[in-house]
C-alpha positions, 0 to 999 in steps of 0.5 A: 887051590887057585889064588884069591882075586880081590876086585871091586864092582858095583851092584846094578840090581839086587842079583848083579854085580858089574866088576871094575876089571875083568877077572881071569879065573877057571870056570866053576863055583866061586865064593863072593864076599860083599863088603860095601866101600865107603865113597867120599861124597862127590864135591859139588859147588853150592849152586850145584847142591841147591839145584840137586836139592830143588830137583829132588824136592820136586820129584817128592811133590814138595811145593815151596811156601809162597812169600805171602805164606811165609809172611803170614806165618811170621806175622802170626808168630810175632803176634803171639809174643807177649811183650 
C-alpha cells in the first residue's frame, strides 16, 4: 500500500478542490477525507472593516436611516418618557 499524503486545498465549487501543492501518486482510486481548517480571520483596520461593512450592506439593499429619521425616532422616544 502506498504512503498516505496529507495536503491542504480549497473548494472552488461543490465538486472541485484546488490543492495547495502537487501530489505525486500513482493513477487510480484514492480515498479523500475532507476536514475544514479553522483559519484566523484576516486582520483589518477599522476603516477597512467599515468600508467592507458598507459594501456588504449596499449589496443586500440596506438603506441607512437619514439624520432626520434618526432625530424623529429620538424625539418620539423621549416624548414617550414619563417624567
